[in-house]
ROSE-4610 file (N, C-alpha, C; in Angstrom, 1 decimal, always signed):
// ROSE-4610
residu = [M/M/M/T/T/T/D/D/D/E/E/E/V/V/V/G/G/G/N/N/N/L/L/L/V/V/V/L/L/L/E/E/E/H/H/H/L/L/L/K/K/K/R/R/R/L/L/L/Q/Q/Q/A/A/A/E/E/E/M/M/M/A/A/A/H/H/H/M/M/M/R/R/R/E/E/E/E/E/E/Q/Q/Q/R/R/R/T/T/T/S/S/S/Y/Y/Y/S/S/S/G/G/G/Q/Q/Q/P/P/P/A/A/A/I/I/I/Q/Q/Q/Q/Q/Q/T/T/T/L/L/L/N/N/N/A/A/A/H/H/H/S/S/S/T/T/T/L/L/L/L/L/L/H/H/H/Q/Q/Q/C/C/C/L/L/L/E/E/E/D/D/D/I/I/I/A/A/A/G/G/G/V/V/V/R/R/R/I/I/I/R/R/R/L/L/L/D/D/D/R/R/R/I/I/I/A/A/A/R/R/R/R/R/R/L/L/L/D/D/D/L/L/L/V/V/V/E/E/E/P/P/P/A/A/A/K/K/K]
num = [1/1/1/2/2/2/3/3/3/4/4/4/5/5/5/6/6/6/7/7/7/8/8/8/9/9/9/10/10/10/11/11/11/12/12/12/13/13/13/14/14/14/15/15/15/16/16/16/17/17/17/18/18/18/19/19/19/20/20/20/21/21/21/22/22/22/23/23/23/24/24/24/25/25/25/26/26/26/27/27/27/28/28/28/29/29/29/30/30/30/31/31/31/32/32/32/33/33/33/34/34/34/35/35/35/36/36/36/37/37/37/38/38/38/39/39/39/40/40/40/41/41/41/42/42/42/43/43/43/44/44/44/45/45/45/46/46/46/47/47/47/48/48/48/49/49/49/50/50/50/51/51/51/52/52/52/53/53/53/54/54/54/55/55/55/56/56/56/57/57/57/58/58/58/59/59/59/60/60/60/61/61/61/62/62/62/63/63/63/64/64/64/65/65/65/66/66/66/67/67/67/68/68/68/69/69/69/70/70/70/71/71/71/72/72/72/73/73/73/74/74/74/75/75/75/76/76/76]
x = [+12.2/+13.0/+13.2/+13.3/+13.4/+12.2/+11.0/+9.8/+9.8/+10.2/+10.3/+11.2/+12.4/+13.3/+12.7/+12.1/+11.4/+10.3/+9.5/+8.5/+9.1/+10.2/+10.8/+11.3/+11.9/+12.4/+11.3/+10.2/+9.0/+8.5/+8.4/+7.9/+8.8/+10.1/+11.1/+10.9/+10.7/+10.5/+9.2/+8.2/+6.9/+7.0/+7.7/+7.9/+8.7/+9.8/+10.6/+9.7/+8.9/+8.0/+7.1/+6.5/+5.6/+6.3/+7.6/+8.3/+8.7/+9.1/+9.4/+8.2/+7.0/+5.8/+5.5/+5.7/+5.6/+6.5/+7.8/+8.8/+8.5/+8.0/+7.6/+6.4/+5.5/+4.4/+4.9/+5.8/+6.4/+7.1/+7.8/+8.6/+7.7/+6.6/+5.6/+5.0/+4.8/+4.2/+5.2/+6.5/+7.5/+7.7/+7.6/+7.8/+6.6/+5.4/+4.3/+4.3/+5.1/+5.2/+6.3/+7.2/+8.3/+7.9/+6.9/+6.6/+6.1/+5.4/+4.9/+6.1/+7.1/+8.3/+9.1/+9.2/+9.9/+9.2/+7.9/+7.2/+7.4/+7.4/+7.6/+9.1/+10.0/+11.4/+11.5/+10.9/+10.9/+10.3/+9.2/+8.5/+9.4/+10.1/+11.0/+12.2/+12.7/+13.8/+13.4/+12.2/+11.8/+11.6/+11.1/+10.9/+12.3/+13.2/+14.5/+15.2/+15.1/+15.7/+15.0/+13.7/+13.0/+13.5/+13.6/+14.1/+15.5/+16.4/+17.8/+17.8/+16.9/+16.8/+16.3/+15.3/+14.8/+15.9/+16.7/+17.8/+18.8/+19.2/+20.1/+19.6/+18.3/+17.8/+17.8/+17.5/+17.5/+19.0/+19.9/+21.3/+21.7/+21.3/+21.7/+21.1/+19.8/+19.1/+19.8/+20.1/+20.7/+22.1/+22.9/+24.2/+24.0/+23.0/+22.7/+22.3/+21.5/+21.0/+22.2/+23.1/+24.2/+25.2/+25.3/+26.2/+25.6/+24.3/+23.6/+23.7/+23.7/+23.8/+25.3/+26.2/+27.6/+28.0/+27.4/+27.7/+28.9/+29.2/+30.3/+31.1/+32.4/+33.3/+32.9/+33.0/+32.7/+33.8/+33.5/+34.5/+35.5/+36.8/+37.8/+38.1]
y = [+18.4/+17.4/+17.8/+19.1/+19.5/+19.2/+19.3/+19.0/+17.5/+16.6/+15.2/+14.9/+15.5/+15.3/+15.7/+16.9/+17.4/+16.5/+15.9/+15.0/+13.7/+13.3/+12.0/+12.2/+13.4/+13.7/+13.7/+14.4/+14.5/+13.1/+12.2/+10.8/+10.1/+10.3/+9.6/+10.2/+11.5/+12.1/+11.7/+11.5/+11.0/+9.6/+8.8/+7.4/+7.3/+8.2/+8.2/+8.7/+9.7/+10.2/+9.1/+8.3/+7.2/+6.2/+5.8/+4.8/+5.3/+6.6/+7.1/+7.1/+7.4/+7.4/+5.9/+5.0/+3.6/+3.1/+3.6/+3.2/+3.9/+5.1/+5.7/+5.0/+4.5/+3.7/+2.4/+1.7/+0.5/+0.7/+1.8/+2.2/+2.4/+3.1/+3.4/+2.1/+1.1/-0.2/-0.9/-0.9/-1.6/-1.0/+0.3/+1.0/+0.7/+0.5/+0.2/-1.1/-2.1/-3.4/-3.6/-2.6/-2.7/-2.8/-2.1/-2.2/-3.7/-4.3/-5.7/-6.6/-6.4/-7.2/-7.1/-5.8/-5.5/-6.2/-6.1/-6.8/-8.3/-8.9/-10.3/-10.7/-9.9/-10.1/-10.0/-9.0/-8.8/-10.0/-10.5/-11.7/-12.9/-13.1/-14.3/-14.1/-12.9/-12.7/-13.1/-12.6/-13.0/-14.5/-15.1/-16.6/-17.3/-16.8/-17.4/-17.3/-16.1/-15.9/-16.8/-17.0/-17.9/-19.3/-19.7/-21.1/-21.3/-20.3/-20.4/-20.5/-19.7/-19.8/-21.1/-21.7/-23.0/-24.1/-24.0/-24.9/-24.8/-23.6/-23.4/-24.1/-23.9/-24.5/-26.0/-26.6/-28.0/-28.6/-27.9/-28.3/-28.3/-27.3/-27.2/-28.4/-28.7/-29.8/-31.1/-31.3/-32.5/-32.7/-31.7/-31.8/-32.2/-31.6/-32.0/-33.4/-33.9/-35.3/-36.2/-35.9/-36.7/-36.8/-35.7/-35.7/-36.6/-36.5/-37.3/-38.8/-39.1/-40.5/-41.0/-40.1/-40.4/-40.7/-40.1/-40.3/-39.4/-38.4/-37.5/-37.3/-36.9/-36.6/-35.2/-35.0/-33.6/-32.7/-31.4/-30.4/-30.2/-30.0/-29.8/-28.4]
z = [-48.7/-48.0/-46.5/-46.2/-44.8/-44.0/-44.6/-43.9/-43.5/-44.5/-44.2/-43.1/-43.0/-41.9/-40.6/-40.6/-39.4/-38.9/-39.9/-39.5/-38.9/-39.5/-39.0/-37.6/-37.4/-36.0/-35.0/-35.4/-34.5/-34.2/-35.2/-35.0/-34.0/-34.1/-33.2/-31.8/-31.7/-30.4/-29.7/-30.5/-30.0/-29.5/-30.3/-29.9/-28.5/-28.5/-27.2/-26.0/-26.3/-25.2/-24.7/-25.6/-25.3/-24.5/-24.9/-24.2/-22.8/-22.7/-21.4/-20.4/-21.0/-20.2/-19.7/-20.6/-20.2/-19.1/-19.2/-18.2/-16.9/-16.9/-15.6/-15.0/-15.7/-15.2/-14.6/-15.3/-14.8/-13.5/-13.4/-12.2/-11.0/-11.3/-10.2/-9.7/-10.6/-10.2/-9.4/-9.8/-9.0/-7.6/-7.5/-6.2/-5.3/-5.9/-5.0/-4.4/-5.0/-4.5/-3.4/-3.3/-2.4/-0.9/-0.4/+1.0/+1.3/+0.4/+0.7/+0.7/-0.2/-0.2/+1.1/+1.5/+2.8/+4.0/+4.0/+5.1/+5.1/+4.0/+3.8/+4.3/+3.9/+4.3/+5.8/+6.4/+7.9/+8.6/+8.1/+8.7/+8.6/+7.4/+7.3/+8.2/+8.4/+9.3/+10.7/+11.1/+12.5/+12.7/+11.7/+11.8/+11.8/+11.1/+11.1/+12.4/+13.0/+14.4/+15.4/+15.3/+16.2/+16.0/+14.8/+14.5/+15.1/+14.9/+15.4/+16.9/+17.6/+19.1/+19.5/+18.8/+19.1/+19.0/+17.9/+17.7/+18.8/+19.2/+20.2/+21.5/+21.8/+23.0/+23.0/+21.8/+21.6/+21.8/+21.3/+21.4/+22.9/+23.6/+25.1/+25.8/+25.5/+26.2/+25.8/+24.5/+24.0/+24.7/+24.8/+25.5/+26.9/+27.6/+29.0/+29.1/+28.2/+28.2/+28.0/+27.0/+26.7/+27.9/+28.6/+29.8/+30.9/+31.1/+32.1/+31.8/+30.5/+30.1/+30.0/+30.3/+30.2/+28.7/+27.8/+26.4/+25.9/+26.7/+26.3/+27.5/+27.2/+28.3/+28.9/+30.1/+30.7/+30.2/+30.0/+29.6/+30.7/+30.2/+31.2/+31.5]
């Protein structure tokens, strides 16, 4: 009976070892993709800032046009 219990424990340990090896491999794979994700986020951040600057410029021009056309009251 003791040998059967020992074999059962060994089987569980082998299964755990195989699962841990699989998890390590998945972790390596996920870490290897992180630089690409970071580059994409940086690119999106740059584009967002450019869009915000463009919008701010358009607002300034639109306000100036509205004042020239007397569509808004001048600031006091």
